[in-house]
Residue frames as qw, qx, qy, qz and C-alpha x, y, z in Angstrom:
[[0.748, -0.560, 0.343, -0.098, 82.46, 133.20, 41.36],
 [0.159, 0.617, -0.761, -0.121, 85.90, 131.62, 40.90],
 [0.959, -0.022, 0.159, -0.233, 85.94, 127.92, 40.11],
 [0.171, -0.539, 0.800, 0.198, 88.70, 125.33, 39.95],
 [0.899, 0.291, -0.042, -0.325, 88.24, 122.77, 37.17],
 [0.357, -0.481, 0.789, 0.135, 90.32, 119.58, 37.21],
 [0.812, 0.365, -0.288, -0.354, 90.46, 117.44, 34.07],
 [0.530, -0.429, 0.727, -0.076, 91.43, 113.94, 35.11],
 [0.553, 0.371, -0.638, -0.386, 92.43, 111.15, 32.69],
 [0.920, -0.215, -0.233, -0.232, 90.95, 108.39, 34.87],
 [0.143, 0.584, -0.694, 0.396, 93.82, 108.41, 37.35],
 [0.771, -0.226, -0.593, -0.044, 94.10, 105.52, 39.79],
 [0.352, 0.001, -0.573, 0.740, 95.40, 107.42, 42.81],
 [0.116, -0.636, -0.633, 0.427, 93.49, 109.82, 45.10],
 [0.164, 0.033, 0.217, 0.962, 93.57, 112.77, 42.68],
 [0.254, -0.488, -0.573, -0.608, 89.80, 112.91, 42.05],
 [0.523, -0.656, -0.536, 0.088, 88.76, 112.68, 45.67],
 [0.461, -0.358, -0.164, 0.795, 91.41, 115.16, 46.84],
 [0.063, 0.168, 0.315, 0.932, 90.32, 117.67, 44.19],
 [0.376, -0.582, -0.568, -0.444, 86.61, 117.29, 45.10],
 [0.559, -0.567, -0.467, 0.385, 87.41, 117.67, 48.80],
 [0.328, -0.293, -0.019, 0.898, 89.05, 120.99, 47.99],
 [0.302, 0.663, 0.329, -0.601, 85.98, 122.19, 46.10],
 [0.039, 0.365, -0.613, -0.700, 87.12, 121.62, 42.53],
 [0.811, 0.363, 0.136, -0.438, 84.79, 120.51, 39.72],
 [0.358, -0.352, 0.818, 0.279, 86.26, 117.27, 38.34],
 [0.798, 0.466, -0.012, -0.382, 85.64, 116.08, 34.80],
 [0.619, -0.315, 0.682, 0.229, 87.24, 113.05, 33.18],
 [0.696, 0.645, -0.160, -0.272, 88.49, 112.25, 29.71],
 [0.933, -0.057, 0.218, 0.279, 90.73, 109.46, 28.44],
 [0.246, -0.748, 0.356, 0.503, 94.27, 110.57, 27.66],
 [0.799, 0.563, 0.133, 0.166, 95.46, 110.85, 24.06],
 [0.604, 0.173, -0.128, 0.767, 98.12, 113.54, 24.28],
 [0.230, -0.417, -0.347, 0.808, 98.65, 116.86, 25.96],
 [0.066, 0.028, -0.329, -0.942, 97.40, 118.95, 23.04],
 [0.386, -0.358, -0.687, -0.501, 94.05, 117.22, 22.68],
 [0.442, -0.493, -0.667, 0.340, 93.53, 117.14, 26.45],
 [0.196, -0.324, -0.185, 0.907, 94.30, 120.83, 26.88],
 [0.181, -0.050, -0.405, -0.895, 92.19, 121.99, 23.95],
 [0.432, -0.439, -0.748, -0.247, 89.28, 119.83, 25.12],
 [0.384, -0.454, -0.562, 0.575, 89.61, 121.25, 28.63],
 [0.038, -0.078, 0.052, 0.995, 89.32, 124.77, 27.27],
 [0.363, -0.280, -0.562, -0.689, 85.84, 123.92, 26.03],
 [0.514, -0.469, -0.711, 0.098, 84.78, 122.91, 29.56],
 [0.253, -0.142, -0.355, 0.889, 85.51, 126.29, 31.12],
 [0.119, 0.724, 0.532, -0.422, 82.79, 128.79, 32.07],
 [0.442, 0.663, 0.389, 0.463, 81.80, 131.03, 29.17],
 [0.135, -0.987, -0.045, -0.079, 82.54, 134.10, 31.32],
 [0.759, -0.341, 0.175, 0.526, 86.23, 133.14, 31.52],
 [0.217, 0.948, -0.086, -0.215, 88.34, 136.06, 30.24],
 [0.262, 0.749, -0.609, -0.015, 91.96, 134.91, 30.14],
 [0.992, -0.115, -0.038, 0.028, 93.78, 131.57, 30.20],
 [0.070, -0.795, 0.601, -0.040, 97.31, 131.20, 31.63],
 [0.958, 0.142, -0.247, -0.030, 99.02, 127.99, 30.51],
 [0.124, -0.717, 0.646, -0.231, 101.60, 126.62, 32.92],
 [0.758, 0.062, -0.649, 0.023, 103.16, 123.24, 33.66],
 [0.757, -0.608, -0.239, 0.008, 103.55, 121.79, 37.15],
 [0.733, -0.260, -0.044, 0.627, 107.27, 122.66, 37.28],
 [0.273, 0.461, 0.174, 0.826, 106.75, 126.29, 36.18],
 [0.240, -0.745, -0.468, 0.410, 106.08, 129.48, 38.15],
 [0.249, 0.877, 0.168, 0.375, 105.84, 133.19, 37.49],
 [0.469, 0.066, -0.295, 0.830, 108.65, 135.50, 38.47],
 [0.104, -0.651, -0.471, 0.587, 107.49, 138.35, 40.78],
 [0.001, -0.356, 0.280, 0.892, 108.16, 140.76, 37.91],
 [0.178, -0.141, -0.773, -0.592, 105.90, 138.86, 35.50],
 [0.189, -0.544, -0.801, 0.165, 103.17, 138.36, 38.08],
 [0.083, -0.584, -0.247, 0.769, 103.19, 142.11, 38.78],
 [0.073, 0.205, -0.482, -0.848, 103.03, 142.97, 35.08],
 [0.169, -0.332, -0.872, -0.318, 100.04, 140.65, 34.60],
 [0.157, -0.633, -0.641, 0.404, 98.17, 142.24, 37.51],
 [0.069, -0.574, -0.036, 0.815, 98.91, 145.76, 36.32],
 [0.114, 0.329, -0.504, -0.790, 98.60, 145.50, 32.53],
 [0.057, 0.223, 0.941, 0.248, 96.04, 142.80, 31.81],
 [0.151, 0.664, 0.628, -0.378, 92.94, 144.77, 32.89],
 [0.177, 0.781, -0.048, -0.597, 93.92, 147.59, 30.50],
 [0.392, -0.122, 0.751, 0.517, 94.96, 145.37, 27.58],
 [0.363, 0.300, -0.304, -0.828, 93.59, 146.52, 24.20],
 [0.781, 0.159, 0.414, -0.439, 90.59, 144.52, 23.06],
 [0.768, 0.541, -0.280, -0.197, 92.31, 143.42, 19.82],
 [0.065, 0.552, -0.813, 0.174, 95.09, 141.69, 21.81],
 [0.901, -0.107, -0.252, -0.335, 94.43, 137.96, 21.92],
 [0.915, -0.117, -0.252, 0.291, 97.74, 136.70, 23.31],
 [0.221, -0.931, 0.277, -0.085, 100.59, 137.84, 25.54],
 [0.763, 0.379, -0.423, 0.309, 104.27, 136.94, 25.12],
 [0.527, -0.802, 0.274, -0.066, 106.63, 136.37, 28.04],
 [0.294, 0.619, -0.725, 0.066, 110.19, 135.06, 28.48],
 [0.961, -0.232, -0.108, -0.107, 110.56, 131.37, 29.31],
 [0.037, 0.735, -0.635, 0.235, 113.60, 130.75, 31.50],
 [0.910, -0.048, -0.412, -0.015, 114.94, 127.22, 32.09],
 [0.343, -0.703, 0.558, -0.276, 116.59, 126.25, 35.37],
 [0.892, 0.162, -0.422, -0.014, 118.70, 123.07, 35.26],
 [0.768, -0.183, -0.432, 0.437, 120.20, 121.56, 38.43],
 [0.386, -0.743, -0.292, 0.463, 119.74, 124.88, 40.18],
 [0.293, -0.354, 0.265, 0.848, 121.33, 127.06, 37.48],
 [0.479, 0.736, 0.222, -0.425, 119.51, 129.40, 35.12],
 [0.635, 0.134, 0.537, 0.539, 120.38, 128.64, 31.52],
 [0.115, 0.832, 0.100, -0.533, 121.05, 131.95, 29.75],
 [0.072, 0.582, -0.591, -0.553, 123.08, 130.99, 26.68],
 [0.287, 0.018, 0.930, 0.227, 122.89, 128.55, 23.80],
 [0.261, -0.136, -0.505, -0.811, 119.92, 130.36, 22.26],
 [0.306, -0.401, -0.858, 0.095, 117.71, 129.05, 25.05],
 [0.195, -0.772, -0.456, 0.397, 117.04, 132.36, 26.78],
 [0.464, 0.235, 0.542, -0.660, 115.06, 134.39, 26.17],
 [0.008, 0.220, 0.848, 0.482, 112.59, 132.45, 24.08],
 [0.371, 0.065, 0.145, -0.915, 109.41, 134.46, 23.68],
 [0.157, -0.212, -0.941, -0.210, 106.32, 132.36, 23.96],
 [0.477, -0.333, -0.133, -0.803, 102.57, 132.96, 24.27],
 [0.241, -0.123, -0.913, 0.304, 101.36, 131.47, 27.54],
 [0.146, 0.456, 0.543, -0.690, 98.53, 133.93, 28.30],
 [0.045, -0.129, -0.626, -0.768, 95.63, 134.29, 25.91],
 [0.501, -0.005, 0.149, -0.853, 91.99, 135.37, 25.76],
 [0.462, 0.130, 0.856, -0.191, 89.51, 132.59, 26.31],
 [0.627, 0.595, 0.466, -0.188, 87.96, 131.48, 23.04],
 [0.429, 0.874, -0.175, -0.143, 90.67, 133.06, 20.90],
 [0.140, 0.668, -0.730, 0.012, 93.50, 130.61, 21.34],
 [0.978, -0.132, 0.107, -0.120, 94.48, 126.98, 21.51],
 [0.368, -0.620, 0.641, 0.262, 97.64, 124.91, 21.26],
 [0.415, 0.460, -0.654, -0.435, 99.08, 123.11, 18.27],
 [0.961, -0.016, 0.095, -0.259, 97.97, 119.60, 17.43],
 [0.447, 0.581, -0.664, 0.149, 101.31, 117.96, 18.16],
 [0.870, -0.268, -0.409, 0.060, 102.68, 115.21, 20.36],
 [0.662, -0.386, -0.184, 0.615, 105.43, 117.31, 22.01],
 [0.300, -0.223, 0.058, 0.926, 106.52, 120.96, 22.43],
 [0.126, 0.715, 0.639, 0.252, 103.07, 122.35, 21.68],
 [0.178, -0.033, -0.063, 0.981, 102.90, 126.14, 21.14],
 [0.199, 0.619, 0.576, -0.496, 99.96, 128.45, 21.67],
 [0.188, 0.279, 0.543, 0.769, 98.17, 129.82, 18.61],
 [0.113, 0.602, 0.467, -0.638, 95.98, 132.93, 18.71],
 [0.448, 0.676, 0.535, 0.236, 93.89, 134.71, 16.10],
 [0.103, 0.973, 0.137, 0.157, 94.66, 138.38, 16.76],
 [0.234, 0.794, -0.377, 0.414, 97.40, 140.71, 17.97],
 [0.826, -0.252, -0.375, 0.338, 100.02, 139.71, 20.53],
 [0.171, -0.932, 0.179, -0.266, 101.32, 141.99, 23.31],
 [0.677, 0.292, -0.526, 0.425, 104.62, 141.70, 25.14],
 [0.589, -0.792, 0.099, -0.125, 105.53, 141.40, 28.80],
 [0.390, 0.696, -0.562, 0.220, 109.19, 141.30, 29.85],
 [0.555, -0.511, 0.566, -0.333, 109.02, 139.16, 32.96],
 [0.239, 0.321, -0.910, -0.111, 110.11, 135.51, 33.16],
 [0.912, -0.171, -0.008, -0.373, 108.11, 132.33, 33.40],
 [0.109, -0.600, 0.786, -0.101, 110.50, 130.02, 35.22],
 [0.926, 0.066, -0.312, -0.204, 110.73, 126.32, 34.29],
 [0.077, -0.603, 0.715, -0.346, 112.48, 124.70, 37.28],
 [0.894, -0.094, -0.392, -0.195, 112.28, 120.91, 37.43],
 [0.354, -0.697, 0.528, -0.331, 113.48, 119.91, 40.92],
 [0.986, -0.065, 0.124, -0.091, 113.70, 116.16, 40.19],
 [0.616, -0.476, 0.520, 0.353, 116.90, 114.17, 39.78],
 [0.187, 0.532, -0.605, -0.563, 118.91, 113.78, 36.57],
 [0.148, 0.054, 0.982, 0.108, 117.69, 110.19, 36.35],
 [0.324, 0.618, 0.613, -0.371, 114.12, 111.50, 36.33],
 [0.236, 0.724, -0.191, -0.620, 115.06, 114.10, 33.70],
 [0.071, 0.353, -0.819, -0.446, 116.57, 111.51, 31.35],
 [0.216, 0.276, 0.935, -0.060, 113.69, 109.05, 31.84],
 [0.319, 0.706, 0.384, -0.503, 111.19, 111.82, 31.08],
 [0.240, 0.682, -0.380, -0.577, 113.09, 112.87, 27.97],
 [0.142, -0.087, 0.951, 0.260, 113.26, 109.26, 26.79],
 [0.292, 0.563, 0.746, -0.201, 109.46, 109.37, 26.82],
 [0.226, 0.794, 0.027, -0.564, 109.47, 112.79, 25.13],
 [0.069, -0.435, 0.718, 0.539, 111.78, 111.41, 22.43],
 [0.262, 0.277, 0.911, 0.155, 109.16, 108.85, 21.40],
 [0.242, 0.787, 0.476, -0.309, 106.54, 111.60, 21.08],
 [0.070, 0.764, -0.283, -0.575, 108.89, 113.83, 19.12],
 [0.224, -0.151, 0.866, 0.421, 109.70, 110.94, 16.81],
 [0.317, 0.576, 0.752, -0.047, 105.99, 110.75, 16.05],
 [0.179, 0.875, 0.112, -0.435, 105.94, 114.44, 15.09],
 [0.074, -0.581, 0.607, 0.537, 108.99, 114.05, 12.85],
 [0.291, 0.121, 0.916, 0.250, 107.49, 110.98, 11.16],
 [0.304, 0.732, 0.566, -0.226, 104.31, 112.96, 10.55],
 [0.071, 0.749, -0.256, -0.608, 106.31, 115.61, 8.69],
 [0.045, -0.291, 0.833, 0.467, 107.21, 112.85, 6.22],
 [0.010, 0.242, 0.954, 0.176, 104.00, 110.82, 6.18],
 [0.268, -0.168, -0.114, -0.942, 101.42, 113.57, 6.97],
 [0.401, -0.368, -0.835, -0.081, 99.23, 111.48, 9.29],
 [0.195, -0.590, -0.496, 0.606, 98.66, 114.40, 11.67],
 [0.268, 0.862, 0.364, 0.228, 96.71, 117.37, 10.22],
 [0.467, 0.306, -0.101, 0.824, 99.01, 120.36, 9.63],
 [0.384, -0.870, -0.272, -0.147, 98.67, 122.67, 12.61],
 [0.716, -0.092, -0.143, 0.677, 101.69, 124.82, 13.39],
 [0.137, -0.933, -0.110, 0.313, 102.79, 128.23, 14.66],
 [0.671, -0.093, 0.330, 0.657, 105.77, 128.10, 12.29],
 [0.298, 0.931, 0.176, 0.114, 106.60, 131.53, 10.92],
 [0.703, 0.092, -0.065, 0.702, 109.98, 132.96, 10.05],
 [0.132, 0.207, -0.035, 0.969, 108.90, 136.59, 10.10],
 [0.398, -0.392, -0.137, -0.818, 106.39, 138.46, 12.18],
 [0.792, -0.392, -0.443, -0.151, 106.03, 135.77, 14.81],
 [0.572, -0.771, 0.260, -0.107, 107.59, 135.00, 18.18],
 [0.034, -0.609, 0.791, 0.044, 110.92, 133.32, 18.89],
 [0.591, 0.011, 0.788, -0.173, 109.00, 130.08, 19.21],
 [0.706, 0.620, 0.207, -0.272, 107.43, 130.62, 15.77],
 [0.343, 0.782, -0.502, -0.138, 110.83, 131.14, 14.14],
 [0.271, -0.412, 0.866, -0.077, 112.30, 128.09, 15.87],
 [0.702, 0.255, 0.622, -0.237, 109.36, 125.97, 14.71],
 [0.631, 0.733, -0.075, -0.243, 109.80, 127.18, 11.11],
 [0.145, 0.698, -0.700, -0.047, 113.53, 126.35, 11.14],
 [0.476, -0.191, 0.841, -0.173, 112.83, 122.95, 12.63],
 [0.716, 0.412, 0.510, -0.239, 110.13, 122.04, 10.10],
 [0.620, 0.779, 0.011, -0.088, 111.86, 123.48, 7.03],
 [0.271, 0.771, -0.566, 0.110, 115.59, 123.15, 7.71],
 [0.378, -0.455, 0.764, -0.258, 116.36, 120.75, 10.56],
 [0.825, 0.129, 0.479, -0.270, 114.09, 117.98, 9.25],
 [0.758, 0.637, -0.119, -0.078, 115.91, 117.99, 5.89],
 [0.040, 0.722, -0.683, 0.103, 119.35, 117.35, 7.42],
 [0.641, 0.116, -0.758, -0.024, 120.67, 113.78, 7.79],
 [0.763, -0.582, -0.115, -0.257, 119.35, 112.04, 10.88],
 [0.854, -0.319, -0.093, 0.400, 121.92, 111.72, 13.68],
 [0.520, 0.183, 0.052, 0.832, 124.30, 114.20, 12.09],
 [0.111, -0.700, -0.224, -0.669, 121.80, 117.01, 12.59],
 [0.670, -0.707, -0.222, 0.035, 121.87, 116.40, 16.35],
 [0.708, -0.203, 0.000, 0.677, 125.64, 116.93, 16.36],
 [0.258, 0.443, 0.219, 0.830, 125.35, 120.08, 14.23],
 [0.363, -0.782, -0.293, -0.412, 122.67, 121.47, 16.54],
 [0.733, -0.582, -0.160, 0.313, 124.86, 120.85, 19.61],
 [0.577, 0.025, 0.088, 0.811, 127.84, 122.59, 18.03],
 [0.012, 0.625, 0.294, 0.723, 125.59, 125.53, 17.11],
 [0.533, -0.776, -0.247, -0.231, 124.15, 125.80, 20.62],
 [0.776, -0.520, -0.080, 0.349, 127.27, 125.10, 22.68],
 [0.577, -0.133, 0.174, 0.787, 129.89, 126.98, 20.67],
 [0.165, 0.410, 0.370, 0.817, 128.25, 129.45, 18.31],
 [0.378, -0.719, -0.285, -0.510, 125.53, 130.48, 20.78],
 [0.081, 0.554, -0.546, 0.622, 127.98, 130.40, 23.70],
 [0.818, -0.411, -0.284, -0.285, 126.32, 127.63, 25.68],
 [0.723, 0.041, -0.486, 0.489, 129.68, 126.92, 27.36],
 [0.017, 0.417, -0.290, 0.861, 129.19, 130.14, 29.36],
 [0.697, -0.464, -0.162, -0.523, 126.43, 128.43, 31.34],
 [0.319, -0.582, 0.671, -0.331, 129.03, 126.63, 33.44],
 [0.071, -0.195, 0.978, -0.017, 129.22, 122.98, 34.48],
 [0.456, 0.367, 0.713, -0.385, 125.48, 122.46, 34.82],
 [0.487, 0.668, -0.076, -0.557, 125.03, 124.20, 31.51],
 [0.168, 0.453, -0.820, -0.308, 127.43, 121.78, 29.81],
 [0.238, 0.118, 0.951, -0.159, 125.38, 118.84, 31.08],
 [0.454, 0.573, 0.444, -0.519, 122.16, 120.48, 29.96],
 [0.417, 0.673, -0.307, -0.529, 123.31, 121.50, 26.47],
 [0.060, 0.318, -0.920, -0.220, 124.90, 118.11, 25.79],
 [0.247, 0.236, 0.917, -0.205, 121.88, 116.14, 26.92],
 [0.398, 0.646, 0.436, -0.484, 119.16, 118.44, 25.56],
 [0.355, 0.739, -0.277, -0.502, 120.84, 119.54, 22.32],
 [0.295, 0.451, -0.803, -0.254, 122.67, 116.32, 21.33],
 [0.118, -0.038, 0.974, -0.189, 121.69, 113.21, 23.36],
 [0.466, 0.414, 0.568, -0.537, 117.94, 113.86, 23.23],
 [0.551, 0.621, -0.156, -0.535, 117.84, 114.73, 19.55],
 [0.210, 0.394, -0.873, -0.198, 120.09, 111.81, 18.62],
 [0.265, 0.110, 0.908, -0.307, 117.74, 109.56, 20.57],
 [0.555, 0.528, 0.253, -0.591, 114.76, 110.97, 18.65],
 [0.472, 0.576, -0.514, -0.427, 116.50, 110.23, 15.33],
 [0.005, 0.231, -0.972, 0.037, 117.43, 106.72, 16.49],
 [0.425, 0.294, 0.735, -0.439, 113.75, 106.06, 17.31],
 [0.569, 0.599, -0.083, -0.557, 112.68, 107.37, 13.90],
 [0.313, 0.474, -0.784, -0.249, 115.16, 104.97, 12.28],
 [0.202, -0.034, 0.947, -0.246, 113.87, 102.08, 14.41],
 [0.559, 0.447, 0.448, -0.536, 110.29, 102.72, 13.35],
 [0.540, 0.628, -0.325, -0.456, 111.27, 102.94, 9.66],
 [0.102, 0.357, -0.926, -0.071, 113.32, 99.67, 9.88],
 [0.354, 0.168, 0.852, -0.348, 110.37, 97.88, 11.45],
 [0.563, 0.563, 0.147, -0.587, 108.05, 99.31, 8.81],
 [0.438, 0.554, -0.612, -0.357, 110.25, 97.92, 6.03],
 [0.011, 0.233, -0.969, 0.083, 110.84, 94.55, 7.66],
 [0.310, 0.299, 0.822, -0.374, 107.16, 93.97, 8.47],
 [0.016, 0.245, 0.623, 0.743, 105.86, 95.74, 5.34],
 [0.151, -0.670, -0.697, 0.205, 103.34, 97.65, 7.47],
 [0.030, 0.876, 0.229, 0.424, 101.81, 101.10, 7.70],
 [0.279, 0.436, -0.421, 0.745, 103.80, 103.74, 9.62],
 [0.533, -0.499, 0.146, -0.667, 101.03, 104.01, 12.23],
 [0.962, -0.184, -0.187, -0.078, 101.27, 100.31, 12.91],
 [0.702, 0.259, -0.370, 0.551, 105.08, 100.58, 13.24],
 [0.078, -0.538, 0.297, -0.785, 104.73, 103.53, 15.65],
 [0.779, -0.423, 0.030, -0.463, 102.30, 101.53, 17.83],
 [0.970, -0.052, -0.206, 0.116, 104.48, 98.41, 17.88],
 [0.646, 0.269, -0.300, 0.648, 107.83, 100.15, 18.40],
 [0.066, 0.349, -0.274, 0.894, 106.98, 103.30, 20.38],
 [0.150, -0.399, -0.837, 0.344, 103.74, 102.15, 22.05],
 [0.156, 0.383, 0.161, -0.896, 101.84, 105.20, 20.77],
 [0.356, 0.528, 0.756, 0.149, 98.54, 105.05, 18.92],
 [0.009, -0.351, 0.140, 0.926, 98.14, 107.82, 16.35]]
């Protein structure tokens, strides 16, 4: 029998009651970050679960991808643990096709018990044990909120990404990464470049270099007016903000002569 399971982090609105009224099984766990919440939730699913499809609230499957899943998943080879698809970003109503943003191959569908996501504070990728198959359809990421909402959300994301970058230097988060330059997905290669090249460049300057790479060398300017806004904010503003937050944490750490975890809590409001 199909079952809907809702993992609630002790919300204060009507989420729990609404979910129960609709027949869902509700379980609760205090929020730490998305990775720990998601991986914990996997352990609460029925043991007969076969596949897990990971999606965010602002994502949906293209008809092509939905059809491929229905047709190909039942016949998938038993050694296949994960399935790649194309992630397509929509920004202010326009699909972003340049700047190295599309297509990014990413594992969003995986066999239950054979996959989990990275232990990170932001941009977590799916890790699987065995072979990975490919589907060509798109998973669409289309946030319909305002630009003010987008920038506020990315300000919050910047704090979480600053934590990940600080952990590269201070190693307070156990190493857990899909990073692979060869033989992996597009996401694996991007993670390797970020962890082994981007993090070694001067803070602040690397955000500018990344924007130039995306907007000019990877033809981001072909995405039109909305694309210009997207590439500037996502490739430069956001990453510069991350670096500025890293600098702020490190200044506080020096001035207060404290541990980096204490500085992160006091400056970014995040307990690690």
